[in-house]
LOSEKE-590207 format. One record per residue: residue in one letter; x, y, z of N, C-alpha, C, O in turn. Coordinates in pm, whole numbers, plus 50000, padded with zeros to 5 digits. Layout:
LOSEKE-590207
aXYZXYZXYZXYZ/...
end
This chain:
LOSEKE-590207
m636002394287012636242380486988637142377187135638042384687176/e636792367287187637792361587303639002354087263638972343587198/t640082360087305641212353587248641982346187359642842337987327/k641682348787494642532346387590642402330787603641332324787602/m643582325487614643872310187643643372305087772643832310687872/t642462294687791642142291487892643112283487962644172280587906/a642832279088093643702268288161643992256588103645112251488088/e642572251088058642422236488036643142236087891643732225787857/q643102247087810643592246787681645222245987653645822241887553/s645712251187771647202252487800647712239087884648862238587929/l647012231087897647502216887993648232208887885647752207487772/h649232204387918649892193887869649012178687870648232176087962/l649182171587781648692159087795649142150487910650322147387929/g648182146987981648312139188110648292145488247648382138988351/l648152159588236648222166988364646532167988424645662170688341/p646202166288541644842168788583644412181388576645172190888560/k643202182188587642562195688553643102202988715643672213888723/a642822195688813642762202588934644132204988994644922195588980/p644532214989053646022214789098646332206589198645522206489290/v647432198289209647802191189302649242191289299649902195789205/g649782185789418651082184889448651812173589351651322162489332/k652892177589299653642168089226654802161289307655872166589335/a654372147689342655272139989397655992133389315655722130289198/s657402130089407658662125289314658282110889321657602106389414/l658852101989197658932087789200660242083189173660382071589134/e661372091789191662632086089178662982074989259664002068389242/h662012072589361662712059489430662182046789353662612035689382/i661382048489270661102037789189661952034089066662522043489012/p662092023589023663222018688905662542024388791661312025588782/g663352027688707662962033188563663872046788502664892050688559/d663392051988398664302061188337663252072288289662042071688313/t663902082688216663172093688158663422092788019663422103787965/g663662082487939663422077987795664532084887719665292093087770/q664582080487585665382083387493665732098587462666912101487443/l664872107287456665092122787423664872128287540664322122087631/p665292141387552664752153387629663492155687617662992155387505/i662732158387731661342161187711660412149387676659672143387754/l660582147187548659872138987477659952122987526659102114587498/g661232120487608661232106987649661052097087577662042095087507/d660142088887558659902076587493658742079087401658122069087363/t658422088687367657242091687315657102083087187656192074787176/v658162085487075658302081686954658192065186936657612060586837/p658822055987045658902044287034657382039487109656782029687062/f656862046487218655682044087273654652044087171653852034687174/l654472055587052653542054086957653632044086854652642038586805/k654932041586818655392031886686655772017986733655722009886640/d656132012886847656181998486866656241997187028657241995387098/y654921998587066654772000287207654911985487297655141984787417/l654721975687214654941962487282656411960387326656781957587440/t657381962687185658731962187193659431970187308660291964887379/l659041983687325659361991187400659061988387563659861991987649/v657971982287590657521979887715658251967187773658711966387887/q658281957087672659011944487701660491946987733660921940687830/k661291954687671662581960287684662681966987815663641963787884/k661861975687860661791983488001661491973988116661821976688231/a660811962088081660341952988178661581944988226661771942588346/k662361941288133663711935088126664771942788226665481938488317/q664591956688168665671964988252665251968988411666041970288505/h664091970188414663641974888540662571968088630662111972888734/g662251956488575661281949388660659691952588612659441960488521/k658861946588674657651948088626656571960988675655411962388635/l657151968188755656851979488789658001989788772659141987588814/f657652000688711658712007888658658042023088614656922023588563/r658862035188640658592047188577659172050888425660322049588382/s658102055288368658622060088234658192070788204657342076288275/n658742077288076658302092288052657732092787885658482090587790/a656812094987874656172092487731655082103587713654402106087812/l654852110387602653702119587616653672131087681652712138787678/l654912133387755654942146387820654302140887991653772148988068/q654442130388016654242128088155655022115988199655432107588119/t655242115388337655942104688403654672096688449653702100988512/t654942082088397653822071688439654412062388491655582060888455/l653882053288588654132042188621653482027788539652282025088534/a654332021688494653752009188433653561996988510654611992088550/a652501990688541652581979788638651911966888562650721964188554/l653021959588508652851947588408652331934688466652851931088572/g651291926388409651271911388452650061910288528649541919888586/p649631898888527648261895088586648021900688706646891905288725/e649001901588809648801902488936648471919988964647561924089037/y649341927688894649021941488882647601945988811646891955388845/n647401936988706645951940588656644931938088740644021946288745/e644891925688824643991925388945643881935689022642821941789037/i644951938689078644991950289205644341962889137643501969289201/v644711967189002644031979588955642691978488909641831986888936/l642481967888836641051966188801640101963288893639021969288893/k640391954188975639001951089081639231963989197638301965389276/n640231971989208639981985089283639071982989386637961988389381/s639451975089487638601973489587638491984589699637561984989780/d639491993189694639692003589777639552017289721639762027589784/k639132016389586638802028989509640032036789520639892048789544/a641282031789505642442038189488642712043189366643472052889360/f642222038389259642492041989117641162045989042640092040089025/s641672059788999640412065388923640352063688761641432063788700/n639392062488703639222060088562639302073588498640042076388403/k638322083288567637982097188517639272105588509639662112088412/l639902103988636640992113788615642252109588508642872117488436/a642402097588515642962091388391642892094388262643852098588197/w641532091888210640962094288079640782111088053641082116187945/d640292118288161640102130888143641002138588058640482143187957/p642212140988075643142148988003643272144187867643952151787799/l642862134587809643082127087708641552128887639641542133187523/l640552126687689639302125587601638132137487644637062139087585/d638502143587733637282153187823636682161587698635482161087671/h637602169287624637172177987536636612169587404635912174787318/l636982157287401636452150087255635262138987307634242137687239/f635412132187413634182124487451633672127187579633542117787657/p633372138487615633242142687756631882133287797631102128387715/n631802131887946630852122987994630392109687955629352104387994/g631272104587872631352089787828631492082187956632022086888057/l630952069687945631002059988070632222059788097632292064088212/m633452056988052634752055488085635262066888168636192066188247/l634482078388140634932092888199634442093088339634702102688411/r633692082388386632882085388521633522075288614634002064588579/d633462079288712634142070088850632982067388934632032075188934/f633012055089016632442048389153630912051189110630422048888999/d630182057489236628862056589217628092063089091627082057889043/e628642074089047628342080888909628532071288801627682070688712/h629532063988800629572055588672628702044488698628062040788599/k628472036988825627342028288845626102029188807625502019488762/f625522041888821624372047688788624352047588644623542039588597/h625002053788565625032055188411625272040988354624662037888251/r626182031588419626272020988349625012013488360624582007888259/k624482012988454623152004888450622132008388382621242000288355/i622122022488337621402025888231621642021188101620702016588036/l622742021488055623532018287934623532001887924623781997587811/q623321993288017623231979588006622091974587957622041962887920/a621031982787949619621979487873620051975487726619481966587663/a621181983387674621261981187537622001966687504622121962787387/f622481959287616623091948087589622881936087672623671926987697/k621501938287714620651925387750620431914187647620301917087528/k620391903387682620161893587597618801894187501618861888487392/e617841899687531616781902387480617021911287348616581909187235/s617831921787392618431932087307619191927487195618931930987079/l620271918387232620991914287145620401903787033620771903286916/i619531896487086618721887287018617931896686883617831892786767/g617551906586924616781916486847617911922486737617621923386618/y619061926186783620161931886691620401923686553620631927686438/i620261911486604620781901886482620151905586358620761908186255/d618831905686373617931908686246618381918486188618441917986065/v618811929786253619061942786206620431941386138620491943586017/m621621937586211622971933786164623271925486041624091928485954/l622531914686045622981903585954622831908285793623721907285708/p621501913485772621321917685643622201927885590622441928485469/r622711936485683623441948985650624881944985629625641950385548/l625241933485723626611929485709626951921885573627921924785503/q626051911985544625701903685425625861914385282626661912285192/q624921925785287625361932785170626441940485182626951943385073/g627061945485294628441951285310629461941585219630231945885134/v629301927585257630191919285205630061916885052631001912984983/a628981919185011628371917484863629041931184808629531929784696/d629151942284855629581952884816631221955184786631691961484691/f631941948384890633211946884884633881946484725633101942984636/p634801948784701635401945484573636001931084579636491925484676/k635841926284448636261912884464637471911784346637461918784245/d638441902684374639231896384292640341909884247640981908884142/k640471920784324641431929184330641781935484479641001934684574/v643161942284485643071947584623642411958084673642241967884600/f642001957884788641351971184849641471971084987641571959885038/g641491982085070641921986385190640831981285277639821988385281/f640841969585352639901963185446639321975285537638151978885547/k640481980485598640041989285736638961999485699637921999985765/d639192008185588638262019485574636802011385519635712016685537/e636941998385450635591995585432634711988685536633501987385517/i635351984185651634891977385753634291989685845633121990085885/k635191998385869635002006985947633892016685916633352023386004/s633562017385784632422023385729631272016585764630352022485820/l631222003285733630141993885723629821992785877628621992585905/l630781992085985630511990886106629682003686180628912002286275/l629972014186125629452027186169628132026486136627282028886221/d627792023186012626362024285949625582011786021624362013386028/v625972002186064625211990286146625001995686304624061992586377/a626132004386340625872007086496624942019086491624212021486586/a624962027486371623712036986375622312032086350621302037786391/q622342020686276621152012686287620442007586407619282008886444/v621582000686465621011993186600621022001486689619972001486754/f621882009786726621582021186813620672033986827620162038086931/m620582038486724619962050586670618662050286606617802059086615/g618532035286514617252034386453617382043286333616342048586295/v618722046386253618752055986169619742052186059620732045786096/e619622054685947620332052485817621502062685813621182074385795/m622872059585827623782067685818623872075385672624132087485670/g623682069085568623772074485470625012082885415626172078585414/a624552096685364625852104485330626642109085432627722114485408/d626142107385570626692115885666627832103485701628722107585774/a627942091785670628752082085727630152085185721630852083185820/d630762091085587632202094985584632542106085673633552104985743/k631732117885680631842127985784631852123085915632662127885994/i631122114785950631062109586103632112100986116632662102686225/n632652091886045634002083886039635042093386080635692091886184/k635202104185990636322110585986636232119286147637232120986217/g635112123286178634912129986308635652123186414636472128586488/f635182106486415635602097786529637102096286525637772096886628/l637742093886381639002095386352639792105086421640672102086501/h639472116886392639992130386427639992129586589640972132586656/c639032125986631639012126586801640032115286840640882116886927/m639912106586785641152095786829642402100486834643072101286937/e642752103786714644052109386693644512123286789645632124586839/a643622131286798643692142986897643922137387046644802142287116/s643182127787086643562121587224645112121287252645592121387365/l645812120887136647532117387158648252132587133649462134587132/a647332141387114647962154787079648742159587225648292159887339/v650222163587170650962168887279650702185687324650782190487437/v650482190187239649942205587258648402208587233647992208387117/k647592211187330646372211387285645902229087290645412235987380/l646232231687179645912247187125644882244787008645112236186923/p643782252287005643002252686904643282261786775642582270786728/i644722256086725645162261886613644722255586496644762243286496/p644232262186379643802254986274645252245286212646442248186227/g644722234286148645672225186085646232217086200646722206086170/t646242220786327646982210986415646112200186452644902202486454/m646612186386487645802174286550644622179286632643452176486605/w645092188486757644202190486838642712198486764641572194786794/y642982209386670642142216286630641182206086546639962207586555/r641692196286471641032185386383640212178086480639082174886444/g640652174586612639982165786708638782175986760637692171086790/l638942186786769637722195786833636602196786701635392196086722/q637072198286587636112199686482635552187886445634452188686390/g636142174786465635462162886481634462163186599633272162886569/r634702163586686633782166986802632352174386770631212170586799/k632742184886705631392194586678630692185586576629472186086580/t631132179286506630262171286384629682160886458628492158086443/l630492154186544629572145586611628352148686704627312142186711/v628702160586776627542167586839626392172286754625242170886796/e626602176986653625792180686537624932170786508623722172186527/f625402161086465624692146986435623812142286532622612140886512/a624522138986662623642132686747622392143386795621302138586827/e622602155686797621672165286848620692164686756619562163486802/s620812165186637619772166286540618892155786540617932157486464/q618922144486606618122134686625617592132186736616922121886742/i617732141286863617182140186988615782143186973614952134386993/a615402155886937614052160386955613112147886893612272141686959/e613382145786769612652134686728612152122886803611012118186802/k613152119186863613482106086928612692106887070612362096387125/r612402118987127611812125187256610342123787224609622121987322/k609722124387099608562124887062607992111287075606962110687142/v608402101487031608012090087026608852077187082610012075387046/e608332070587151609362059487189609492048387100608392044587059/s610592041387052610752032486954611742019887036612032018587154/a611992013686943612732001786991614112003586999614691997987092/d614792010886913615892012886921616632020187040615922028187101/f617922018687082618512023887198618632037587224618672042887335/f618692043887098618732059687124617392064587185617332072287282/s616242058987116614912063887205614732059887326614362067587414/q615002046187348614882042787479615942051087592615572052787709/f617052054987551617582064987626617052077587635617052082787746/c616542084587531615682096987545614612095287631614082105087683/h614222083387653613022083787746613222076887892612292075387972/a614582073087916615002068088033614732079588156614922091388129/r614362076188270614322083488376615492079288508615882067688523/d615852088388578616792086888679615752081388795614572078288777/e616572081088932615842074289018614842084689073613892079989136/d614892096689062613822107789095612682108188988611782116389002/g612692098688872611772099288780612112111888658611312113488567/n613092118688665613432128288581614292123888457615352117688467/y613622128488320614532123488234616102128488234616512137488308/l616862121688147618222123888125618462136188055617832136287949/s619182147088075619332159787990619742154787855620282143987829/d619342165587763619902163587605621342159987595621792150987524/e622162169287687623732167487691623952152887735624712146087666/d623312147087854623502132987871623412124387761624302116387733/v622162126087684621782115387595622642120187491622842109987425/r623242129287439623792131687346625452125787363626022119187276/d625922128887464627382124687505627382108087515628212101687450/h626532102487587626462087287586626212082787459626962073587428/i625262086787356625012080187204626292083687142626732074187078/i626922092487140628422094387087629412083987112630012077087030/f629522083887280630282074487306630172060587266631112053887223/l628862056087284628092042587249628622040887101629342031387070/l628302049187026628722049086869630032045886853630362036586779/f630812052086911632452053386910632812037486936633242029986848/a632542033587083632712020887123632312008387044632951997887026/a631172011887002630372000086910631001995786758630841985186697/h631742007286720632392003086593633672007986593634192005486485/d634372013586663635872015286642636722002486704637701997986645/t636281997586817636741985986869636781974486796637751967186783/t635451972886738634921960086678635891962686524636391952686471/t636101976586460636741974786353638251970186368638911963986284/s638591973786475640081970586520640171954386527641021948186464/t639241948486606638951933686594639061926186475639811916486457/l638151931986381638071925786273639061926386154639201919486053/c639751938386209641101938286099642151930486162643021926286086/s642241927586287643121918286335642521903886295643321895786248/m641361900786308640961886686260641291886186103642011877086061/v640851894386027640861892385886642561890785841642881881785763/y643511899485893644891898585880645281884785961646141877985904/a644891880686058645271865186102644751853986008645411844285974/l643741856085979642931845785904643981845185759644431834185727/a644311856785683644651856785544646261851585563646891847085467/k646851852885703648101844885721647931832185753648971825685756/n646741825285784646911814085853645531806185757644551801085811/p645711806585632644371801785558643811787685612642641784385591/e644701779885680643911769185722642881770485831642101761485861/w642971784585897641971786585987640431789485904639321784685928/q640911799985791639751800085700638981789785672637761790985679/d639581777585635638691767085591638161759185709637241751085695/i638761761485823638131753485956636821762385970635761756585993/l636871775385958635611783486006634471783185897633261784685916/h635221780785768634081780285649633431766185668632251764985635/e634011756885711633291743485740632431745585846631411738585846/e632591754085941631761752886058630571761786014629571759986083/y630461770485921629391778385879628631769785788627411768985796/k629271763685709628601754085586627941743385668626901739885612/a628181736485787627691727685860626301733085922625521725585980/l626101744685905624931749985974623621748285851622451748985888/s623861746885754622891746385637621671756885649620511753185633/k621981768785676620861777685666621641791885637622851791985658/d621131801385599621721813085538621641823485661622481832585656/a620881823385753620931833485858620821826185998619771821886046/p621941825586050622141823586176621421832186293621381844486294/d620801822786401620251829586510621051829186624622101822686628/f620561836486727621321834786852621991823586894623181823186926/n621041812086894621481799786959622561793086852623431785286892/d622421797186697623481793686646624711797186647625651789586626/l624781811586678626031815686724626911809986828628131808886831/n626071806986903626761797687019627261784686986628001778087060/t626851781386879627761765986822628771770686749629381761486695/f629221781786725630291785486640631771783386752632441793186787/d631981773786782633071773086870634551774586822635441777686901/k634781772286687636091775886642636131789786608637211795786613/t635041795486574635301810186576635261817886679635671829486669/s634841813886777635231817186931636581817986978637051827587039/l637401803786938638541802586933639401813286859640261819386923/a639201815686733640011824986674639571839586728640531847086750/f638601843586747638141856186812638951859186924639601869686921/q639021851287028639861849687131641461850487114642081857987189/e642001844287035643181846287001643761858886920644801864486953/a643091862286825643131875986768642931886586882643771895586880/l642061887286973642131896187083643441895787170643941905487227/r643941881787171644971882287257645971889887193646541899387247/m646251884987057647601891286974647391906186955648371913686947/y646251910286948645791925786910644991929486995643851929586948/p645051932887106643651939087191643631952687152644641959687148/p642231957687118642161968987085642521981087151642801991887099/v642461977087303642931988187376644341982587450644201974287540/p645521986487418646661979587456647181984787602647961978687674/v646741993887622647152000687744645882007087833645062014687782/i645852003487954644642008588009644992019588142645282014088248/p644972031088140645332040488216644482042988364643302039588372/r645002047488447644592049788573645102061388660646332062488658/r644472069888733645282078988840644882074688977643722072289009/v646012073689063646032071489205645432081289281645872092789287/t644452077289338643522088489421643982091289542643542101089602/k645022082589604645702084289757646552078189754646542068689676/d647872081089848648782075389895648652057989919647942053290008/i649402049989829649182034589842650532030489844651462038389825/e650732015689870651742006789858651351995089773650511986089786/m652481999189655652261984689574653491980589527654321989089494/g653801965889520655111959189478656301966389553657401969689509/g655801967789675657051970889784657411985889765658421990189821/f656661993789691657132008089680655832016989728654702011989724/k656032028989769655142039389812654632045289682655512048589603/i653512046989649652942052589529652252064289574651322061889650/p652472076389547651932087589586650622091289516650382086089407/r649812099389570648602100689536648572108389397649562115689390/n647912109089302647812118089183648802109689078648802113488960/t649532099689111650472092689015649662087888886648632081488904/a650032090488774649412081888652650162069388652651372068388674/i649192058288621649552045288638648822035588505647622034488480/g649702030788452649002022888324649382006888347650552003988371/i648341996388338648511982588305648331980588157647781988388080/s648861969288129648931966387982648341950687943648891940187974/p647361951687883646781939087825647631934587740647851922487749/l648361942287634648861937887519650281929187581650541917587553/y651251939587689652071929987735651631916587804652131905687774/t650781917987886650341905287938650161895687835650751885187860/h649531895587726649051887187628650381879087583650361867487542/y651521886887598652731881787539653741875987616654841872687572/m653301874487749654171867087868654261852987855653301845287869/e655511849487826655871833387816655601824287927655571812087919/e655401831688032655191823688166653571819588157653151811288238/y652741824788067651351821588055650951814687926650071806087930/w651571818187807651141817887689652401808487623653571812087640/t652121798087558652921790387466653201797387329652291800587253/e654511799487304654741804887157653971817987135653411819387027/p653891827487225653031837787218652791847087085651751853087057/t654001846687013653961851986880653311845286778653161850886669/k652901834286799652001825586712650501826886701649921830486804/f649941824986619648541825686592647951810586619647951802286529/d647481807986737647291793986788645881798686859645911805986958/p644761794486807643551794986864643121787286941642331790187031/d643761772386912643621761886992643981764887148643421758187235/r644731773187177645411774587310644091777287400644221774787520/f642911781787358641881787087407640851774487420639761776987471/s641081763187383640261750387372640241747487535641151750287613/p638901740787569639071732987682640251722987731640581721387848/e640841716187610641771707387645643151714887713643741710187810/r643521726787645644501733687664644161747387760644991749987847/a643191754687747642741765487822644101773187903644251774388024/e644951777387801646161785587848645791797487925646541802988006/h644461801687891644081815187939643421815288070642871825588110/k643421803988145642801800188269643891799988357643501796888469/k645171802188351646261804588460645861813588541645881811488663/h645461824188492645201836488601643931844988540643761848088422/f643131847788648641811852988582642101865688523641191869288449/y642971873088530643411885188474644671883288370645471892688373/q644921873688288645801873688218645361874188070646241875587985/w644141873188035643441877787910642271887387929641121884687965/l642791898787899641581909687927641741920587832642301931187861/p641101917087687641001925087584639741934187650639861946387637/f638841930387704637661938687734638011947287879637031952687931/g639001948387931639401952188053638991944088180639271932088178/g638381948788286637841939988391637401947588514637551959788506/g636921942988623636341949788694635081957288699634301953488612/s634621967088774633521975788725633561982888603632511988088568/h634651984288524634711991388425634831982088296635211986088186/k634441968988325634751958288218633661963588101632541967988126/c634181962187983633441963987854632231960087875632021948787919/l631051970487843629621964787854629301957487722628411949087730/g629931959387589629531955087476630311943187438630421940587318/l630911934787536631691923687496630791912487421631251907187320/n629741909587461629001900987403628361904687256628241897087160/f627991917987266627381924187131628821922587031628701918986914/a630041925287084631201928386982631391911086926631651908286808/e631231902887013631451889086960630131883086857630341874886768/i628971888086883627991883986816628231891586666627941885786561/q628701902486667629001911986543629891905286469629681903386349/v630961900986531632131896086455631891882286397632381879386288/k631111873286468630521859786416629591861786292629721855586186/l628561871986320627931874886193628571880586080628141878385967/f629561887886101630301894185978631171881785919631181880185796/l631771874685986632571863285946631801850785874632171844285776/f630671849485951629721840085840629501845685704629581839385599/a629211857885720628741863985586629961864185481629771863885360/l631191864685542632361866885460632941852685415633221852285295/l633181841185485633821831885467632971819885414633541810385361/r631621820185429630931810885362631131810585193631051800385125/d631401823485142631521822085008632681828984970632721832184851/y633731832285049634771838385015636121834785072636081829085180/r637511837485010638591833985071639491848785092639431857885009/i640181849285195640961862785220642491859185167643101849385210/e642971867485075644281867785060645151879385073644581890185054/v646331879585100647341890485102648471886485006648611874984965/k649291896984972650481893984892651541885484974651711886785095/p652221877084896653261868284978654171878085055654631888785015/g654321871485187655331879185252654701890685319655381896985399/y653461894385296652711907485355652771906185496652471895285545/n653161917285582653141919985717652421929985760653021940685750/m651221930885809650441941985855651261954085932651841952386039/k651221964885873651811977285971650771982686042649691985185990/y651051984686171649791988686249650581994986363651751992286389/n649752004486434649972010686566649252006286681648052004386663/a649742004086795648931995186881648122004486988647192000987060/v648782018286977648012026987043647582042086973648262047886890/p646402046287023645602047087126644752032787103644382026187200/i644492028786974643652017086953644482009686838645072015286745/s644421998386859645181989386729644321990786628643131987886626/f645141996286528644501998886398645951995686270647111999486288/p645551989486173646531988186059646782002586025645862010786020/t648032005486001648312018285927648522021085780648632031685718/d648552007885740648682006785589647402004385511647382001985390/g646332005285590644902002585555644451985685531643351982385487/l645371977585564645161963585537644791958885415643671953885404/p645631959485304645011955885170645191940085155646151932585166/i643801938285126643531922185089642891920384946642591930084875/v642711907584910641811905884822640981895984846641511886584905/l639601894384815638611885384835638261876884707637971882784603/k638301861784715638271854984595637271843284630637371836184729/k636141842284520635321835784546635541821584576636361816784499/r635101813584659635291797884677634651791684578633561795684536/d635391778784521635101771984427633671764084486633071756084414/
end
């Protein structure tokens, strides 16, 4: 049995695979954090927003910090968001930033590709999110979401996060793979969960019982599930995206490999249910704390006078759109977007050496008082045409990222959220205990850590 440790297994989080020179960042304002070696790892994981706001006051909006065993530049605010996300001179790599975190867990996913390769694969995946496809998904999603709401416990406390995560995975499997998740749902959900937890593992050694080992086992579960479906999908072309992907050809007329199909469908399933789970948890919490907005949305759905909204109906849910935008402002699913510098550049008056890890922060930007009135307040009307606070800068509201890597599924996510809230709020109220405040971690994806205990009560 081979027991020799590979170079990749011994890498600490955040270091690139290829050997590169380590350039100093001492000329840039910042510090090494609260603890030796670990730096600010603990506050980074526990209360990222407070940490980054404190650092920005101390050092300005471009500073170096130390967390997760690496020194990273934080570049904060819309101006830096624009520079990094537009990436007009290809100075920032998505792949080199995400590879150390996700390469063993979600290899070859779209966000782990750069430039021409990314453009090629993104074009293929875009077929899943064209208007015609989105319209077709509604007929698949709505009945399952309505049944899911009907199955939720009523008049007693239950953990919303786990229930909605399982439901959305089942919906994603039907929409994108054309299969029923069934008994595999819990196993697949745990696989995704362990992969995401492992992305923040400090020591990446496959030792049983460790976070990293559970992540690798989770990846194995996801691979086995996806690969078990490919042969059948290759035989007959059907309407679901998995089948379409199995029959897609590259520019030379060649089918994509089983590995490409497998890795793309795993990443698509992850992106289609994990980030929407985060969004719906945020929305349900915000609506529970602001019940007047539940009534506003209830009236919007009641006014439709039909049990099944179609694509055009969803576009009339203006108040739901405002609440959706505001929840994403307050709790963006991905609060930090990492990149790695591909060449020596100058930014903010400082020379930034090649291979520097750099991160922009949608979460920080979404709470900047220069752009938002009372940013800690849930106030969906800030997105109304009359106020339009989000239009002061094109890169001030970015829960879906921006530039060439902007989320492909943003329209799908909004449709799914609207369908779920229609199914939920037409007949039920959401309640939480008096004084309840959701406990959550912002990184790597914003999720409630307490399961988000709620009660659903039938409307009179």
